[in-house]
N, C-alpha and C positions, 0 to 999 in steps of 0.2 A: 499670169499667164492661165489659158482655159484649154484643157487637151477635149475634144469630141471626137467620139469614133462609133463607128455602127458594128464592131468585133462582134461576133456573135450571130448576125443576121444569116436567114437561111436564102438570100440572093445577093445579087451584085447591086451593090448600093451607089449612088454620088450624094455626097453630103456636103451642103455652102451653107455658107453665113453671110445674111444681110442687115445691114443697120437698117432705121425704119424711116430713114429718110429714101425720095425716089430720086433716081438720078445715075448718072455712068459711074458713080462710087460708092452707088449703095450694097454689091457685091464685096463682101471682104475678103473671102476666102472660100476655095471650091476645091474637092479631091474626087477624085475616082480611083478606088485599089490604092490607097495611099496605107491602109490597116493591116489587119490579117487575109490574108489572099485576096478576094474582091469585095473585101468591107473597104471604108473608107475613114480616114482620121485629118483632122484639122485641128490648128492651133492659132488662137486669136489674144490679143494683150487686149484685156477687158480691161474698161472702166470703171469702176463702182458706182451703181446710179443711172449707168448707160442701159438702152435695150438694145438688145440682140434678137433677131430672128434666125432660126436654126431650124434650115429644110433635110428632110432626109428622102432620097428618092430613090427608085430603082432605073439600073441603067438601060433597062429593057422593059417592053410592053408586056403583061403577062407573066410577070417574075411572083418569087417566095410571095408570101404571105406574114411569115413571123420576122419580124424587124428588134432590132435591139440599138439604142442610142444611150450610149454612155458619155458621161461628162464628169471630169474631174479638175478640183482648183490647182493644176501644177503644169508644168511642160509635159509633152508627149516625150515617151521613149524613144 
């Protein structure tokens, strides 16, 4: 498992992970507010040698500018 979160960002975040292939199953997971307060958190079962695209976005236009992206090779708390 891989845990990815935006804890510590100074704005309301949305976090999602996609595979490099296009199509309806390209988005693997998406979260808004699953981390600390308005931060996001996702967990994926990553496969060694595979490629994943991680997107960190603002929930609304004009949000803060300081973002944090944490990645840990373990399950999310």
